[in-house]
N, C-alpha and C positions, 0 to 999 in steps of 0.2 A: 472463564470462558475458554473453550477448547481452541478457538482460532488464535486467541492471544498467546496461549501457551505454545502453539505451533509456530507462530511468528517469532517468539523469543528464542525457541530452540533453533529455528532455521538461521536466525541472525547471530546466534551465539552470544546473546547479551549477558548470559551468566557463565560463559565459558572463558576461563582465564587466558586460554591460548588464542581466542578470537580477537581480531583487530578492533572490534567494536566494544570489547569488554571495558566497562568503566566509563564509557562515553555517555554524555547526556543525550537523551532522545525524547522526542515528543510524539505522542500518538494522536492521530487525527481520525475521528470516526466519520465515515461518509455513508449517508443513507443510500439505499438502492435508487437508481435512476428510474423515472417513469419511462414508459415505452417511447413517448414523444421526446423526452429529454435525451434518451439513448440515441435516437435517430439524429437529433440535432448535433449531438456531440460527435458522432461518427461523420456526419456530413461535413462539419467544419474541419475535422481532422483530415479527411480525404481532400478537401479543397487545398489544404496547405501542402499536400504532396505534389500537386500539379503546378 
């Protein structure tokens, strides 16, 4: 998948000079939020700002 490759390149997981090289990592796949869940997520987040 293109996005996985992009993330690996960005983090430098295969780059010896990267601080993350050789470290164990876990990938978590998150499905897109529904419109209602997106609103609830933002509402709760903004509540924490005040």
